N, C-alpha and C positions, 0 to 999 in steps of 0.2 A: 680306830680301824676303819678303813674305807674299802668298800667293795665296788667293783666296776664290772658291768656286764654289757658287752657289745652285741649289736644285732644289725642286720641289714645287708650283710655281705652276700655274695653269690656270683653267678656267672652272667656276664653281660657282653654283648657284641661291641666292637670298637665304635666309638661315637655315642654309645649309650650312656645312661645315667643311673646312679645309685645314691641312696641316702643312708648313711650309717648313723646309728644311735648308740649312745653310751649312757646308761643309767647308773647313777651313783647313790650309794646308801651307806649308812654308818655315821661316822663323825664328819659329816659333809661340811659343817661350818668352818672347818680348819683348812679347806681347800682354797688355794690361791690361784693356781693355773690348771686348766684342763686342756688336753690336746690329743692329737692323733699322730701316731707314728706308724711306720710301715717297714717291713723287712721282706725283701725278695730273696729267693734262693741265691746263695753265694755272695750276698751283699750285707753290709752292716745296716743295723736299724737306723732309720733316719726320721727326723721330724718332718711332718707334713704341714700341720697347722696347729696353732695354740691360741688360747684366749684366756685373758686374765679376769679376775673378779670385776675389774673396772671396764671390761669390754674391749681392751686392746688386743688386736689380733696380729699374728705373724704367720706368713706362709713361705713354704719352700718355693724357690724360683720355678721349679718344674711344674707346679700346680697353680701358680697365680693366674687368675682369670678363668679358671676351670672349677676350682674347689672353693667352697664357702663354709667356714665354721661358724656355728652359732650356739647359743646356750639359752635354755629355758630354766631360770633359777627356781621357779615355782615347782617344776617337775624334777629338778636336780638332774637334768639331762643335757648332754652336749651332742650336737649333730655335725655331720660332715656331708654336705651336699656336693656330689661329684657329677660333673657333666663332661661331655666330650672325652669320655674315657679312652685311653690308649692301651695297647698291649703292655707297654712298659709300666703301667700303673698296677699290674698284677703283683700282689703281695699279700702277706698277712698284715692286717691293720689292727693296731693295738690302741686302746684308749689309755690315757695317762692322766694322773692327777698328782699335783705337787702341793705339799703342805710346807709352810715356813714356820720357823721358830718353835720347835726344831724342824729342820727340813727332813721330809719323808716323801718317798715316791711310791705311788701305787699304780698297778698295772692290771688291765683286764687280761683275759685269756686269749684274745685276738679273734678276728673274724676274717675269713678268706675272701678276697676279691680277685676274681679271674676275669680278664678282658681278652676274649678270644672269639674268632669267628669259626 
């Protein structure tokens, strides 16, 4: 079992910055990929950024150049540095962890990010 706890969300003005953190605990050695997803009202949940155990990253086109995902393996924590935030970035951001063989998905409870003036 893996537990994920997000933190760092909040209210920020357009153009501002936030850093989200996700701390993993439990059977952490089984995790292959960690990432951030978001869901805005009336929209489907979408992948924002992912990072594998080998450090390979993938970003949604809408956040490339603005968001950076990173991982501190010693602290079992993944981060999402967000800059130049836009109102359309407003959503609940969820931390995700994927285990393989067998495949299992784990989710945090989410943290609200609101970009508004």
